Residue frames relative to the residue before (quaternion, step in Angstrom):
aa qw qx qy qz dx dy dz
M 1.0000 0.0000 0.0000 0.0000 0.00 0.00 0.00
R 0.6558 0.5110 -0.2969 0.4697 3.63 1.00 -0.85
G 0.6355 0.5184 -0.3316 0.4663 3.63 1.04 -0.59
R 0.6581 0.5192 -0.3101 0.4485 3.52 1.06 -0.76
V 0.6108 0.5477 -0.3005 0.4864 3.54 1.13 -0.77
M 0.7053 0.4841 -0.2572 0.4494 3.53 0.87 -1.01
A 0.6189 0.5363 -0.3182 0.4775 3.55 1.30 -0.64
I 0.6489 0.5043 -0.3372 0.4593 3.59 1.09 -0.77
R 0.6764 0.5125 -0.3226 0.4193 3.47 1.06 -0.94
L 0.6743 0.5020 -0.3265 0.4321 3.55 1.03 -0.83
A 0.6420 0.5463 -0.3342 0.4216 3.56 1.21 -0.73
I 0.5979 0.5352 -0.3135 0.5077 3.59 1.32 -0.56
A 0.6913 0.4656 -0.3166 0.4528 3.50 0.80 -0.91
L 0.6666 0.4985 -0.2582 0.4903 3.64 0.95 -0.96
G 0.7071 0.4761 -0.2653 0.4504 3.59 0.87 -0.95
G 0.6564 0.5203 -0.3449 0.4236 3.61 0.98 -0.50
T 0.5351 0.6784 -0.3853 0.3239 3.56 1.20 -0.60
P 0.6741 0.5008 -0.3112 0.4449 3.67 0.73 -0.80
I 0.6677 0.4527 -0.2891 0.5154 3.55 1.17 -0.54
G 0.7619 0.4177 -0.2272 0.4398 3.63 0.73 -0.99
A 0.6270 0.5558 -0.3693 0.4019 3.70 0.89 -0.67
P 0.6519 0.4469 -0.3746 0.4847 3.74 0.71 -0.65
I 0.6657 0.4737 -0.3638 0.4474 3.78 0.74 -0.64
V 0.6940 0.4234 -0.3334 0.4773 3.58 0.80 -0.80
G 0.6220 0.5193 -0.3766 0.4490 3.58 0.93 -0.42
W 0.6261 0.4875 -0.3562 0.4934 3.58 0.92 -0.67
V 0.6587 0.4698 -0.3598 0.4648 3.71 0.84 -0.87
A 0.6409 0.4945 -0.3849 0.4432 3.81 0.90 -0.62
D 0.6370 0.5111 -0.3440 0.4634 3.69 0.93 -0.81
E 0.7504 0.4370 -0.2433 0.4322 3.69 0.80 -0.82
F 0.8284 0.2706 -0.0186 0.4901 3.44 0.91 -1.03
G 0.5850 -0.6044 0.3577 0.4055 3.56 1.23 -0.47
P 0.6565 -0.5390 0.3404 0.4033 3.63 -1.13 0.28
R 0.6222 0.5425 -0.3743 0.4225 3.57 0.92 -0.64
W 0.6871 0.4460 -0.3352 0.4654 3.60 0.88 -0.68
A 0.6025 0.5453 -0.3604 0.4580 3.58 1.09 -0.56
L 0.6292 0.4904 -0.3318 0.5035 3.69 1.05 -0.72
G 0.6451 0.5377 -0.3152 0.4420 3.55 1.04 -0.72
I 0.6377 0.5127 -0.3143 0.4814 3.56 1.01 -0.85
G 0.6170 0.5682 -0.3050 0.4510 3.54 1.01 -0.91
A 0.7533 0.4029 -0.2548 0.4531 3.43 0.81 -1.06
A 0.6124 0.5166 -0.3858 0.4574 3.66 1.13 -0.47
S 0.6448 0.4904 -0.3902 0.4376 3.59 0.92 -0.51
G 0.6139 0.5565 -0.3639 0.4255 3.57 1.10 -0.59
F 0.6656 0.4680 -0.3177 0.4869 3.55 1.09 -0.86
A 0.6050 0.5336 -0.3747 0.4570 3.63 0.95 -0.69
A 0.6777 0.4665 -0.3301 0.4628 3.64 0.79 -0.71
A 0.6683 0.4857 -0.3548 0.4377 3.59 1.07 -0.57
I 0.6394 0.5315 -0.3325 0.4451 3.49 1.13 -0.65
V 0.5967 0.5007 -0.3736 0.5037 3.67 1.20 -0.59
A 0.7019 0.4797 -0.3484 0.3948 3.53 0.73 -0.73
I 0.6284 0.5277 -0.3177 0.4752 3.57 1.21 -0.70
L 0.6387 0.4821 -0.3427 0.4922 3.59 1.03 -0.59
Y 0.6270 0.4994 -0.3607 0.4768 3.70 0.94 -0.65
L 0.7038 0.4590 -0.3253 0.4338 3.63 0.79 -0.82
V 0.6226 0.5601 -0.3243 0.4398 3.60 1.14 -0.66
A 0.7173 0.4562 -0.2448 0.4663 3.55 0.88 -1.06
């Protein structure tokens, strides 16, 4: 079971890179690296909130 959970986690982490990297790169080009880090952090917090809401319901 642990291996399956880790496989899903890895697939999500590596699968999100082709979508998120160009967006964060564009933000870094237009607004600077601080904004890019902020967008990355905000997306992480958003994912955590979605996961918490899913586990609670």
